[in-house]
C-alpha positions, 0 to 999 in steps of 0.5 A: 535485528531482523526478527524485531523489524519483522515483528514491527512490520506485522504490528504496523500491518495490523494497525492499518488493518484495524484503521481500514476496518473501522473506517469502512465498517468492513473486514481488513486483515493482515495476510498471514506471513505476508511478504510478496505472496502475490508476485511469488505465487503469480505463475504457480497455477494457484486459484485466482480467488486465492491469489487475489486474497494473498496479494499485498500485505492486507486481505481486503474486502472484494469491493476494495479497489486496491492491493495494499503494500505497507512499509514500516521504517525507522527512518527515511532518506527524503533525498530519494524523493528528489533524486531522479537519477538512480533507482531507490527504495521508493522505486522498489516499493512501487515495483513490488506494489505493481507486481502484487496488484497485477497478481490480484487484478487490482490497483495498488497503494503503498502505505509508508509508516516512518517512526515518529512521523505521520504516515503517507501513501504513494499512489499513481497520479492519474486518480481524480484526487483534489490537488490540495491533498497531493503533497508531492509528485514523485517522478511525474507519475506518482503522488504522495499523500498524507495518510490522514488526507487519503483515508478521508477520500470518499467511499466511492474512490475506494470502490465502496458504494459504487 
């Protein structure tokens, strides 16, 4: 079972790398053997440029402002979105993304792909994003945005053409 979910995760990471590459006409690649490299390597003395490249699930162009975490799930407990009393999977995703981003000295996003559903993005809420694109505010500090809305934000938002 774990092998199948790892293969699925790899496939979804490749899928988003291709989408981002096409959208920005630049190279995005899956980090080989991805899985919390940045947080695991953060205090090992590894070169800073290597740490930046290996953080997150995707190797992104230098101009891209975000470290990208990708989560692929068969289903999703939407109760977690309104249950503010306990730590849940979403909180764990955010913590991981924050650690990876800190290691790479970038901001972070989490892309969530659930079977038979449109993907969505979790991002810190302080960005200048038109409120009509924010579908849900999570614990006041985070925004959930449909992937198709997110990917159409202007290049400048992502750091391109600045």
